[in-house]
N, C-alpha and C positions, 0 to 999 in steps of 0.2 A: 850777124848783121840783120837788122829788121827789114821787113818788106816795106815799100813806100807807104802803103795804107796803114801799116802798124805804126810807123813813125809819126804819121799824121795824127793818129789817135793819141799817142803819147804826148805829142806837142800840145794838143787841145786840152788834155788833162792837166799838164803842168801850167798852162796859161790860165786855166780856170782857178787853180789853187793859189796862184799869185795874188788874185784879187778877191776871192770869196772863200768863206769857210762853210758854205752851204753844201750839203751832200750832192753829188753829181754822178752820172753814170755814162757808160759807153755801150752802145749796141754793136755787138760783133757776132756775125753769123757763125754757126757751128763750122769749125774748120778754119776760122780766120786766124787762129793762133792766139787765143786770149792769154794763155800761159806766158807767151813771149812778151805781150804787152804788159801784163802784171809784173813780170820780172824787171822790165826796163823802168816802169814807173817807180817801183820799190827802190831800185838802185839809185835813181836820180834824187828822190826825196831824201834818202839817207845821206847821200853825198852832199846835198845842199844844206840840210838842217843839222846833220850829225846826230839825229835822233833815230829812234827805232821805228820800224814799220811792221804792222801785223796784217797778214793775209789770211782771211778766213775762207773756207770752202765747206760745203755741206757733206762731203763724203771723204773717206780715207783715200780713195783712188785719186780724187782731185787734189787733195793735200799733197800727196806724193808727186803727182804729175807736175803741179805748179812749182814745187820745190826743185824737182829735177831740172826744169827749164831755167830756174834761177842759178842753180849750180853750174849749168852749161855756160853762163856768162863769165865764169872764172872766179865768182865770189862765193863765200860761204853763207849758209843759212841754217837756222834752227828749225826744229819741228816740234810742235806742241799739240799732239793728238794721240789720245789713248788708243783709238781704233787703228791708227797708223803705226803704233808701236814705239812712240818716243814722246817724252815730255822734258825738253830742255830749252834753255833760253841763253845759250852761250853767245850766239851771234845776233847782231842788231836787226836783221830781217828774219821774221818768224812766220812760219806757215803752220796754221793750226785749224782745229775743228771747234765749232761754237761751244758745245757742251763742256769739253775739256777746259777751254779758256774760262768759261763762266765759273766753273768749279774752283778755279784758282785766280779769280779776277783781281785780287789784291796785288798780284805780281805784275799786273798790266796798268797800274794806276800811278806809276812813278812820275815825278815832276822833273823839269830841267832836262839835261842831256841824257839822263837815263830813261826819260819818258818817251811816249810814242807821238809821232807827228801825223801818222796816216793809218787808216784802216782800209784795206782793200777787200771787197766782197765779191767773190766769184759766184756765179749763178744768182745774182742779186735780185732777180724777180721773185725768189723764194725767201725774201727777208722775213725773219721770224721775230716774235717777241724776245726770244733769247738773244738774238743778234742786236736788237735795239737796246736791250738792257746792258749788254757789253759795251756798246758805244757810249751810252749815257754814263756808265760807271767810269770809263776811261777819260771822259771829259772832266772828271774831278781833278785829274793830274794835268790835263791840257784842255782848257776851255775852247781853244782854237783848233782842236783835232779835226783833220780833214777826213772825209769819207768818200771813197771812190768805188762804184759798183760796175761790174761787167756782166753782160748776159746776151744770149742770142735772141731771147724773147722778153722784151721789156714790158710785159703786160701780165695782168692776173685776172682770173675768172671773177666776174662780178664787179671789180673795182677798176678795170681798164688799165690804161698806161700807168707805169710806176713813176713817171717824171712829169713835171709841170710844163717844161718848154722843150720843143724839139731843137735839133742842131741847126735847123734853118730859121729859127726864130718863131715858128708857129707855136702858139700857147694852147694847151689843152684845157677845155672847159670841164665843168662838173659832169657833163653827160658822157665823157669818155675817159676821165681820170678823177677818181674819187679819193681825196686825201692822199695824193702821191707823196712818197717819202723823199724822192730826189728832185732837186730844183730844176736840173736841166740834163738832157742827154747831149753831151758836148761833141760827140762824133758818132756817125753811123757807118758801119761796114756791112753792107747788105750782101746776101747770098748771090743775088743776080750779078752784082758787080764782081764778085770773086769768080763766078763762073766765066764771065766775059774775059777776065784776066787769066783764066785757066788755072786758078788756084783751087777751085772746087769742081766736083763732077756734077753735071746737070742731072736733075731728077726727071724721070719719064713715068707718067701715069700709065700703068698697064691695063690691058683689057681683062676683065674678070670673066672667067669661063666656068664658074660654079655659082650656085645659089648662095648668096651671102646671108648673114644673120639678120633676123628681124629685131631691130633695136628700137622700134617705135614706142615701146613701153618704158624705156629708160628715161627718167626725169631727174634733174639735179635737185637734191634736197637742200635743207638749210645749211648743211655742212659743206656744200659744194661737191658732193659725191653722189653716185648712183646708189639707190637702195639695194642691199645685198640680195633680197628675194627676187627683185626684178632682174638683176644681173644673172642669177641662177637660171631663171626662166628663159633668158635670151640665149645663153650659151651652153648650158649643161644638158646632157641627155640627147644631144643632136649628133650622135656618133657617126651616122651615115653622112650628114651634111658636113661635119668637120673633116671627115675622111676625104670627101670630094674636094673640099677647099685645099687641104694639104696636097692632094694629088695635082691640083691645078698649079699650086706654087712650085712643086717639084718639076712639073713639065716646063714651066716658064723659066726655071732656074738652071736648066741644062746649059752647060758651057759657061756658067757664071762662077764667081769665086767664093762668096760668103753670103749666107742668108740668115736674117734675124726675124724671128717670129715674135709678135707682141700679143700675148694672150690676156684674157680678162681675169681669171682666177687660177689658183693652183690646180684645181680639178680640171678646169678647161685646158690648161697647159698639158696636163697628163693625157688628156684625150688627143691633143695634137701630137704628142710624142708617140702615141700608140700607132700612128700612121707614118712615122718617119723611120728611115733605116737606122737601127740602133747603133751601129758601129760608126756612123757619120754624124750623130746628133747628140745634144746634151741639153739639160734643163737647169736653169738658174732661177731661184725664187728668193724671197726674203728669208725663208726658212733653211736655205742651203748653208751648211757649215762653212766657215770662212776658208779653211784649207781646201775643201773640195771646190768651192767657188773659184778661188785663185787658180787652182789646177785646170778647171774647165776653161776659164778665160784665157789662160796661157796657151792651151792647146788650140783654142779657136783662133787666136791671133796668129799662131804658127801654122794655121790652115790644116791642122791634123783632123779637125772635124769641120763640116761644112754648114750644118744647120744648128742654130742656137735659139732655143725657146726661152723666153723670160717673162716674168710677171712683175712689172712696175719697178724693176731694179736697175735696168740699163738704159733708162731714158735720158739721163744726163751724165756727163763726165766719163762716159765709156768711149774709148778711142780704139777702133779696129778699122783702119783705112781700107782694107780689102773688101769690106761689106758692099755688095752691089745689088742686093735685093732686100727690100723692107716689106714684110708681109704683116699688115695690120689686121688682126682678128678680134679687135676690141674697139668699142666706141670710147673716144677720149672725152673727159669732162670739160676740157678747155682747148682753145686754139693753141695756147702756148705748149701744152703737152704734145699736141700733134706735130708742131714745128720741131720740137726736140726729138721726137721719134724719127721723123724724116731725116733730120740732121745727122743721125747715126750712119747714114749711107752716102753722105756728100763729100767726104774727105777724098783727096786725090790719092791714087795708087797706080803703080805701074800696070799697064795693060787694062785699066778700067776706063771705059768710055762713057758710061752713064750709070745711074742708079735706078733700078726698076721699083716703083712704088705700087703695091697691090693692096687695095683697101676693100675689105670684105664686109664693111658696115656702111655708114653714110657720113663718115668724117669729112671727106673732101667736099661732098655736096653741101654740108652744113657750114663748114668753116671757110671754104674757098669756092664759093658758088660759081665764079667765073673761070675756074680752072687754073688760076694763078696761085701756086703754092706759096709765093712770097708776098702776097697781098691779102692777109687774113682780115676778117671783120673784127674790129675791136670795139667793145661796148662796155659801159659801166652801169650795171643794174638797170638794164633797159629791156623791156620785153621785145622779143624778136618779131612779134606780130603787130607791134605798134611803132612803125618807122617814123612817126612824127608828122610827116606830110608836107611841110613847107620849110624851105631853107630861108632864113632871115639874117641878113648881115647887120650887125650892131652898128648904129650910126656913130657910136663913141669909140669903140676899140677895133671894129671891123671883124670881130669874131663871127664865124658862121654857125648860127644857132639852128637847131632842128626843133620846130614846134608843131603841135597838132592844130590843124585848121578847125576853126569854129564852123560847124555845119550849117549854122543859120545864114552864113554868107555864101552857101553853095546852092546851085540850081538843081533841078531834077536830074540833069545829066551828070551830076557829080562833079561839076567844074565850078570854079569861083564865078560869081555873078558880077564881080567888080574888077576893075584893073587895080593893081597894087604896085608899090615901089619895092626896091630890093630889101627894105627893112620889114616888109609885110604890112604896111599901112594902106588903107583904102584910099583910092584916088577918084576924083570926080571926072566929068567929061573933059575938063580943061587940064587934067593932069595934076591938080592940086590936092593935097591931103584933106580928107573929110574929118572934121573935128567934132568933139562933144565936150561936156563939162570936164572930162578927164584928159582932154588934149586930143591929138590925132587918134583915129580909130584903127586898131589892128584887126586883121581878119583871122587871127590865131589866138590861142589861149596863153601864149607866152607873156609873162609879166616882166621878168628880169633877165638880163644877159648872163649866160653861163661862162663867159670868157674871163680870163685872168690877165692882169697887167703887172709888170715888174714895178715894185715900189722903190727898189734901190739896186745897187750893183752887187749885192751879196746873195742874189738868188732868192729874195723874198718876193712873194706875189700877193696882190690884193684882188678881191672881186672887182670886176668892172663896175658894177653898180648901176648901169643904165637900165631904166625902166620904160617899158613900152606904154604902160598906163600907170598913172600915179595920181595921188592927191597931195597938194602942198600943205605943209603944216602951217596953221594960222599964227603960230608963235615964232618959228624960226625960218619958215619958208623952205624947209628941207623936203625933197620928194620922198613919199612913202607909198607902200603898197596900198591899193585901194581898199583892202580888207583890214588894214592895220587900225588898231584902236589907239595906240600911243605912238608918238613920233620916235623914229629910230635914232634921232640926234638929240633932241632936247627932252625927250620922254613926256612931252606935253600930251594932253588928251586930244585925240582927233575926232572921236565919235561921241555924241551925246548918248549916254546909256539909255535914257528914256526913249530916244529916237529908235534905238535898237529894239527895245521892248515892243514899241508900237509896230515896228517892221515885222518882228517875229509873230505878233498877234495877227497882223494882216496876212502874213504868209500862211499861217495855220488856217485862217478862215477861207483862204483861196483853195486849200487842199482838202477835199471832202474825205480823203482816205484817212485823215486824222480824226480821232474821236472828239466830238465837240457838242456843245449844248446851245441851241438857238431858241429865241422866243418864237412862238407860233403865231404867224399873222393870219393865215386861214388854213382850214382843213376841210376837205371834201371827200366823201366816201361813196363808192359805187359797188354794189354786190355783183357777183358774176359766177360763171362756171368754168373750171379749168378744162384742159383737153382730156384729162383723165376722168372728168365728170364730177369733180369735187367742188363744193361751194367755196368761193373766195370773196375777200373784201379788198377792193383796190382803194388805197388812200393816197390822195394828193396833198402834199405838204408845201406850204409857202412860208419861208422865213425871211428875215431881212437880208440873208446872204445867198439863198438859192431856193430853187423849186425842185422837188424830187418825189418819187413814188415808192410806196411800199405795199406789199401784199400780205394778207393774213388768211388763215384757214379756220373758219369757225367750227368745222367738224373734223379737225385734224385727228388722225389716228395715232400719231407719234407724240411723245411727251413734250418735245421742244416746241412743236407747233401749237399744242394745247396751251402751254405756258405763255407763249407770245400772244395768243388771242385773248387769253384770260386777263393778262395785264392790260391790253388795249381796251377790252370791254369794260373793265372795272374803272379805268380812268376816264373814258369817254362816254360811258353809259351806252355802249354798243355802237359808238360812232355818232352820237347825238350832240355831244359837247366837246369842243376842242380843248386840249390841255394847255396849260400856260406856257410850257416849253417842251422840247423834245430833244433827247440825247441820241445821237446817231453816228454811223460811220459807213462809208462806202467801201465795199470789198473790191480791192484793186484787181483781183483775179476774175471775179464774175461780173463786176460792174453793177451789182445790186446793192441797194441801201438796206441797212439793218437797224432797227430801233433797239436801244439798250435801256432807256429809262424815260420817265416823264416827270414833268414839274420840278426839275432841278433848277438851281439858280443859273440863268443864262450866262454865257461867257461875256465879259466886259472888256473893252479896250482899256489898256493901262493909262492912267492919268499922269 
């Protein structure tokens, strides 16, 4: 029999599939019993449609675990996973692993009663191109194939939330969800809720009594990982520090039942093992042979060993309820991975009152700055040192946008010099919006709302489209971005190309750091002596666009100075005759002007 919250999740999933074929997901905290929810959804869909159901999981352990929970309902199920040791499709509900299924995809593309009605994805936050290819291939046999995902951490590093709409109806914008695969999270089972209902064990952040690792040099690369050299510098060769950390863990683990260490690399894990009691400890890595790994995990679950060290292999799908100490000796690349690691110790177990979390890096400080382990910061490709600055509610869809304030509207005290409304528009003394040729004036750089709005009942969403500043198309009156050249609706031209050329020319002439040629209006020379006692020639130039000064050295000792003076002397007869034009540029670093040539054709505004 399902727990009440599990039944609620199942009901929400079935209700969604009645009306929509769009992919959806369920957020279920570690320990919520995702396997039971998967089993019940699969059972109901098969009973209602008389079609087959495929349940995919990323590891052999999860494939076996999910199938066992389904068998416990009194129904039979097949297993199609090479790593789990079986590839057969005798029964209508199939539990498999992605690569094995993809290699035999033709067997999952049947039509009609022999076809598939639903694909269930466990740990769906890790949806891969392989899984997407499987789903698309299966839609050949059933275009209305349903897709249901379950995960404890429905977000990904860099792209944010994996779904468009929350269970409470809040819609994610592009700033927190970039190209989400799932249309909606239909139900959320939070860890805090399960702790209150006494289905999970509360985590306790422990006091660190040893010097942690310096991970300030670890930066995420383009692949979403830490560079291996930086990882080695942070963790390896610190035998004394690692030994002190392990001793601190051992001291705090006295009287507790099971301890899991999460190390950064295999060599780092070996350093950890060197400080643990060998008869009570074991190490599991991706290189550990399957038989040895199975033996170690069996002994650990049976509490024959107390300390289990691992490197990136037991973060998801590993179920050892007696674990009551989580020692994190590595920096996690993402908040999702941190949540998964902590989740290994939250399952309920007899005699277990809490789970001690010991973080020897800065994971908790970075991902959960307020100390709440269940309220991580979720972002999508947004720099952490650029928080935006201003919350602006969209007048059209009410989405809460985060925009950067335009500093020209800020006073010397760093505060806005004007009153604004909730949308971020400037207000006058009477509380009315201040307008320009582009409409009301916003005090931020935001142009378009990042919110999404549902376009139909099938889980499809469109961009809100509201623009804070826009120009109206003279052909169809559609609003367009103020920098757009062609209308987004009718494709008509919005900007006169000649006007753009003139604007570019004027901008160039306003910027002296760009190389340019001006007609010389006047030139005046004044000889002098430098602080070093060298002769100089100070030349004042006046052009139609600016006045500036240059210096020459008639008796320069270096080649460049000699060449510059010789060119000036030849053209001006030693400063007696002004050239027709001068080509120059201002050095942005020093602020001095430099002459590049004389008597070239002056720059002309485009006609």
